[in-house]
N, C-alpha and C positions, 0 to 999 in steps of 0.2 A: 504494500500500500504506500502511496506517495506521501512524503512529508508535506507540511503546510505549504501551500502554493504562495509564491511571492513573485511579483513582477520585478524583474531585475533591471530597472532603469538607472543608469549611472547619472548622478547629479554632477554637472560640471563644476569645477572649482573656478572657472573663469568668470570674473565679475566685472570686467572692464567695459562691457557694453551697456548702454542705457536700457533699462527695462521699460515696458509699457503696460498699460491697461488695454488689452486687446479688445476690439469691438466686434461683437459676434455678428455674422451674417448667416443666412440660411445654409445649412450644411448640404454639401453636394456629394459626400462620400457614401459609399455603399455600406449599409448596416451590417453586411456580412464580413467586412474587413475587421481585423483584430484591433488596429489602432485607427483613429480618425485621421484622414487627411485634413490638415489644418483648415478650419472653416472660419478664419478670422481675417479681417482686413487690417492693414496697417493704418495708423492715424493719417488722416488727410491733411492737406497743407494748412487749412484754417485751424485745425486742432493743434498742429505743431506750433504755429505762430502764437496761439493763445498760451500754450504751455510754456513756450520760450519766454514770453513776456512775464509770466509768473515765476520763472526760474532764471532770473537774469544772472545769477551767480553760477549757473550750471553750464559747463562746457558744451558748445553745440556739437551735435552729432557729426562725425566725420563722413565725408562723401568721397574719400579717396580709396585706394586699393586696400587700405587696412580695415575699411568698413565691411563687416561680415553680416550676412543675414542667415540666421539659424531657424530651422523649423521647430515647431512645438515638440516634435519627437526627439530633438536633441537636448531636451530639458529646458528649453527657453521658448516663450511665445514670440511671435514675429515682431521685431522692432520696427521703428519708422522706416518707411521707404525713403531712399535718397531723393530729395525733391528736385524737380526740374529735369529729370532724365527722360529721354524719349520713350515712347510706348514700346518700341522693339526691344530695348534693353530691359525694360520692366518685365516684358513677357519672357525673355530669355532667363532672367533671374528667377521668375516664378516657376519656370519649368525646371530649373536646377534645384530649386527648393523642393518641388514635388518629387523629383527623382531621389533627392537626398532623403526625403521623408519615407518613401516607399522602401528604399534599401535598408534604412535603419529600422523601420518597422519589421521587415523580414528578419533582421538579426534578432530583434527583441522577441519576435514570435518563436524563433528557434530556441533562444535562451529560455523563454518561459516554458515551452513544451518540454525542454530538457529537464527543467526543475521539477516538472510534474511527474516525470518518470524516475526521478532519483530515489534511492533507497533510504530508509530511516537508519538511524545509528544503531538500533538494536541494543539499547542500554537502559531498559526500564529498571527501577529499583525493585529488588526482591523483598521478602519480609525481613524485618530485623530480628535479631536474637535478643530476647529479654534477658537471657542468662549472661550476655555480654554487655548489658546496659552499664553505662558509666556516666554518672552525673553527681556532682558534688552537692547539689541542692536536695538530694533525697527523692528524686523523681521516679526512680526505677520501679516498675511493677513487679509483682512476685515472680520468681523464676518458675520454670516449668520443665516437665519431662515428657515431651511428646514430639512427634513429627507432624508435618502438615502436608499430606499428599494431595488433598482435595480442597477445592474452594467451598466456602460455606454455601449451603443450598437455602435460598430464601423461600419462605413459605408463601407461595402465591395464592393460597386459599384462605389466608387471613381475611377478616372483614375489612372493608375499606374504611380507613380512619380519616377524619377531617381535623386538621390543626386549626385552632381558632385564635383570634387576636386576644392577647392577655388582658387588655383593658375591658373586654366585653364578657368575661367569664361569669357564669351564673353560680349560685350558691352550691348546687349539687356537684358541679364540676370541681369547685374550689375544695370542697370536703374530700373528694377523691384525690385531688392533687396533693393536698396536705398529707393525707394518709400514705400516699406513694413515697414521699420523701421521708416520712417517719420510718417506714420500713427499710428504706435504703440506708439511712443513717444508722440503723440498728444492726446492720450486717457486720460480722467480724472482719478484721483486717486481713485474715487469711483467705477471704472470699474475693476473687477477682472482680466481682460486681460491686463491691462496697463503695460507699461514698468517697472514701479516701483513695481507693485504687482507681476509681474513675478519674479523679482529679490528677492522680499520678500518671495515668496513661496519657492524658492530654499534655501534661508537663513534659513527659519523656519525648513525645513526638515533636513538641513545639519548642523545647529548650535544649536541643542538641545532645540528647542522651545516647543516640545510636550512631555507630560508625560502620561504614562498609569499606572493605579493603581497597576497592577501586575508586572510591569517591574522593572528591576534593572537599575536605571539611566534613563536619557532622551533619546528619540528616535534619531537615527542617521543613515543616509543612506549611510555613508561611512564605510570602514573597514569590510565589510561583504558581504554576497551573495545578498543583496538587491541593491547594488551599480549599477550594470548594468541595471536591469529592471526599477528601479525608474527613472534613467536618460533617458532611452528609452521613457518612458511615457512623461516625461517633454519635451523632444524635439518634440515628436509627436504633443502634444497639442500646443506648441509654433509655430510649423510649420502650424498647421491648423488655428490658430488665424491670422497669417500673410496672409494666403490664403484667409480667410474670409474678411479681410480688403482690400485685392486687388480684391476681387470678382473673384478669379482665382484658381480653384481646382487643377490646374496642378502645382502650385508653390511648390518647394521643397528646403529645406535648403541645402547649400553646406557643405562639410567636409574639414577640414584642414589636408592634407595628410603629416603630419610631419614625418611619418616613411619612406617616400620616400627620399632616399639619392642621387638622381641623381644630378650631378653637372651642368647640362644644365639648362639655364634659360627658363622659369621662375622657380625660386627655390621653391620646395615644402616644404623643411625643414627650412623655414624662414617665418616670418610673411607675409602672402599673401598681394599683392599690394592693394587689394580691401579694406583692413583695415588700410593701412598706411597713406594715405593723409587726413589731417583735412578738406580739401574742396573737393567738387565733381564738376566736369565740371568747374574747375578753379575759381568759384565764390561762389557756394552754399556750405553751411556747410554739411559735410558728416554725415549721420545718422549712419554710421558704425564705426566712429572714437571714440576712448576713450582716454582721456587725460592721464589717469594713466596707461601708458605702459612703459616697460623697453626699453630705447633707443637701448640697445644691441640686442633686438629682431628684429630690422628692417634689411632688406636686405642692404648689401650683407652678413651680418653675418648669420651663420647657428646655429642650436641648438645642444647643448650637451644633449642628452636624459637621461644621467645618473647622471649629476651633474650640478648645477647652479654655474657657474664660474664667475670670474671677467671679466669686459668688456674690454678685451685686443684686440688689432688688430688681426684679423684672417688671417694668412698667408695661402698660398695655401697648404703648408705642414700640417699646423694645421687642416685645413678643411678636407684634405684627411684622416688624422688620426681620426677626429671626425666622418666622414662618416663610416669608418671601425668599430669603437667602437659602433656607433649607430646601425649598422646592426647586430653586435654581440648581443647587448642588446635585440633587437627585437626578434632575433632567440631564445634566452634563455627564454624570457618572454612568447613567444607564442608557442614554440615547446618543447625544452628539459626541460624547467622549469615548464611547465604546461600540462603534459600528462593526467591529470584528472580534472574533473570540480571543485572539491574542491579547487585545487590550483589556477585555473584560476578565478573563481568567488569570492572566499573568504570563510570565515568560516560561519557556520550557525548562524542565528540571530532570536531568538524566544522570546516571552514573558517569563519572568523569567530566561532569560540567560543574561550573561554579554554583554553589547553593545561593538562593536569594537573588536571582538576576533581575527581579522586578515584580512587584505585586500588580494585580489587576485593579481596575478603577474602584470597585466597591470595597475591596479589601483595604485599600489605602484610606479612602474616605467614602462612607462614614463608619465602616467597621471599626477601624482603630480609634476613631473619635469617641464612639459609644463606649468602648472599653475604658478609655482614659477618663471620660466624664463620669462614669459610674463608680470607679474605684475611689477610695478615700484618700485624699491628699495628705491627711494628718495621721494616717496609719503608721505603724512601726516601720513597715516597708511602704513608702509613699505610693499612692494610687492602687495598692492592693485592696481587695482581692482582684477585682475585674481588670485593673490596669496592668497586671503583671502576669506574664506567661505562667510562672510557677504556681500561682494561686487562683487564676481566673475561673477555673472549672469548679472551685469550691463554692462559688455563688450560684444558686439555682437560676438566677436571671441570665447566666451565661447561655443556658440552653434555649431560653426564649429569644435571646439576642441572635444566636446563630440559626434559630428557626426562621427568623426574618431574612437573614442572609441567604439561606437555602431557598426560601420562597422567591427571592429576587432573581435567583438563577433561572427559575422557570419563567418568571415574568420577562426577563431579558430575551429569552429564546422566542417568546410570543410576539415581540415587537417587529415592525416591518424592517426589512433589510436583506440584502443578498448574502451576508456573511454571518448571520446570527444563528450559529449552530454549535453543537458540541464538538470538541476537538476529536479528530479521528486518527491522530498519530499513534501508532502501535506502542511506542514507548510510554505514552500517556495511558493508554487503555490497559496495558499489562503491568503497570506499577502496582505493587502489592502491599497490603497492610495486615496487621494482626489486631484483633479486638476480642474482648470478652463478650460472649453472647448471653442470652437470657438465662441459660443454664449454668453460667459460670465457666464455660469452656472457652479456651482460646481458639479462635477460628481465623482462617485466612480468606481474604477477599481481594479483588482487584478492581481498578477503577471502571473497567468495562461493565461491571455489575451495577454501577451507581447512576446510570443515565436515565432510567425509567422508573420514576417514583410510584407511578400508579400501578403498573403491572408487576413490578419486582418488589417494591417496598410496601405497597398497599396503603399508601396515604396520599392525601391531597391537602390543599389549603383552601380555607374559606375565601370566597371571592370578596375582594375589597376594592376600593375605588382607584387606587394609585393616582390620586388627583394631581400629583406633580407632573404627569404627562401633559396636562393642560395648563395648570397654574405655574409651572416652572419652565414652560417652553420659551424659546427666544422671542416668539411672536407676542408673548404676554407682557413684554417689557420694552419701553422705548429705547432707541439707540442712544448710547452715550457719546457717540462720535459720528453724527450724521455728516456725510461727505458725498460730493458728486464724483463721477468717474474721473473728471479732470483733477479734482483735489486728491483723490486716491493715487492717481498717477504721479502727482507732485510729491506726495508722501513717499512713494516707492523710490523716486529719483533722489530724494534728499536724505534717505535713510541709508547709512553705511552698511555694507555687508559685514558678516562676522569674519574677523581675521583668523583664519584657521592655522596660521603659522605661529600663533601665540595663544596662551591660555587667557581666556576672558575672565577677568576678576571684577567683581563689584561688591563693595562694602557699603555702598549708598543704597538708596531705596529702589532705584529702577535702572534697567538697561534696555536699550532698544536696538534692534538690528533687523536686516532683511535676509530672507532665504529664498533661493531660486526654487521654483516648482519643477517637477520632472515632466516627462512626456505625458500627454493625456491619453486615456484609453477609451474605447467605445463601450457604451452600455455598462460602465463600471466593471468591465471584465478583468481589469488589471488589479482591482482591489480598491482600498481606501487609502488616501494620502495621509501619512502620519509624520509629524515633525519629531525627529529623534535628536535630542540634545545629549551629547556624550562627554565622557571624561569628567564626570561630576566630582567635585571635591566639596562636600557639604558640611564637614566637620561634625562635632558632637553637640554644639550649642543649639538650642531649639530655635527653629526659624519656620516661617510660613511664607510660601512663595506662590503668587497668583500669576497666571499667564493670560495675556490679552492679545487679540488680533486686531490690527489696524486701529489702535487706540494709544498713540504715543504719549498722550497727556495723562494716562492712568497713573495713579499714585497710591500711597498706603491707605488713603481714605476712600478709594474707589471700591464699591461693593461688587460682589460677584453677580448681582442682579443685572449688570450690564450685559447685553447680548454678545458683546465682544469677548467676554470671559470664556476661556476654553480649557482650563486645567489648573491643577493645584499640586504643590509638592511641599512636604514637611518631613523632617526627620523625627517628629514625635508620632507621626502616623506610621503604619507598617508599609514600608516601601522596599527596602533592600535588606539582604542578609548582613549580619554584623561583620562577617569576615570578607565581604565582597570588596575587592580593590577598586580604587577610583577609576582605573582604566576600563573596568567592566560596567560601571554604573551609567545607565542611560534613562533619561526621562522621555517617555513616549506620549505624544498628544495628537489625537485625531484632528484633522483640519478640514477634510472634505465636507462633512455635514455642516460645519460652522460656516465655511465660505458660502455654501449654498444658501443658508439662512440669512446671511448678510448681503446676499446678492452680489457676491464677488467671485463667482465661479471662474471668471476669465482673466484674472490678474496673472501676471507673469511671475511675480514674487509675492511672498507674504511678509508683512511687517509685524514683528513680534516684540512685545514689551513684557518684561518680567518685573514684577513688583514685590518687594519684600514688605511684609506686614509686621508691625511691631519693631523691636530693636533690630536694626540691620546687622547681619552677620557677614563674615568674610567668606563669600561663596565663589567658586570657580567652575568653569566648564571649558571644554576644548573645542567641540565641534557642534554644528547644527546642520542637519540635512533633512530632506523630505524623501521618504521611501513609500512604497506601496506595501500594505499589509492585507492579507486575506484571512 
């Protein structure tokens, strides 16, 4: 089976020619061709004269033998025609451009088809050995004496179970939920299903307790494509253990619907009431309570999904602003920022590859933010339990939080788009894990078993509105930088390219640069354009970085409600593995959907502004280029 398809368009390093905003005319190319023959006309003389008047400091385009015209398939949209040349010369140059385009298109097709037939690396992770677990934090699960010849057989005859929002649970369910955790907490430590051993299992997988001989570094289920499926398995077996203890196969875990920004009580985007009270029925200790929680997480406060802030009183105005920015973040992380599975799930993770090459959009924000926001900053270990790998699964709300993460996986696949599908790479599908099942036995599973929750796992999610699809869309907010085509062209001309010969350093609030776009493909067949910022050196001090397209005046006070916002980076969120060298760190941001929403499909370059929020830190990066992802 072929590995992930990727259009291999080389982005030229040559930035000495003037870019343009190409003006579209009706396409004349055949829809059967792989790449479009350019259907853009150059700027006409009156356009050029007007632009020249607005850019008096800009050097005029040269019309001598050094002036080159490149087609869009060479990674550049067609620049201005040399003015005043006879029609014959124009026709000859147009024919040369067309031939150039067709030849390069053929090369690209061959390259692309070759990539489709290439073989995978054949390096999926096998199951770890609990007996060889090594972790100084005491995360290792109990050792075992058994072999694992077969994969766990899921019971496809179980009743279909529906997971409900935690803020809407009724009294009968809450009583059953409380009882399930009472029974779980009562299990002895010698039982692999016990409360402590469930938390240890999460800690071991998430806090580098397992090492494989061929691996670079210790195994880690965050910051890569294994994040979603590992946690799906973990929740499934946790749910089945609780059902077994209750002797009730209909039991299903709830999910914490923190992406729901409705202002009507009961609040979804606050800690659900079922987890709030230390007692149950006014006298009994609640089995769902955790002492190490942030007081700011309790109602009536609501969560800021993009940033863990100080515990200030939340006025009605502040909460309205938070709901708006939360909707915007969800729309970006689920829709415009994740049009392909590589961006949503995270980077590939195989034996002999670096661990933690990059988290998917949802794992970074808001998954990490919810963890940090819920953990107690004044605890002995700050932000534990939920904010620390070692402790997070000791809090019952962990499972409700990850229930929502799991639900969003299914939501993402249901959204429109050519590339919203599960990963098919065999190294992904054949990666294996060990879990304790409902009988206390260690069982082996592989990711290929985790893709069908209805038929395999026998659960689904209660239908909810996902209102951020409308209330968080780009169309729901006014542009923060309205500009005409001519003004956009001027902005491109006046913005310097990134100097790839040096490391770009900025300790101030903002940096702005332009990046050339690659060749365009027909009918989105080449994939989605993604800006890749590489060679990151982000240090250990906390920072928050927002990215904007065609908004050079953005600053630290600019909110993500602006339609020009297209990505976020922070080292307090879950982004990269702790051992990943700077040379391997890349920040990946989708631009195709955003350019479409801004009406800027046809620009030759993008103008990127990176803005630090809060106290600026000393940040560095080496490269910025645009690639196709599928």
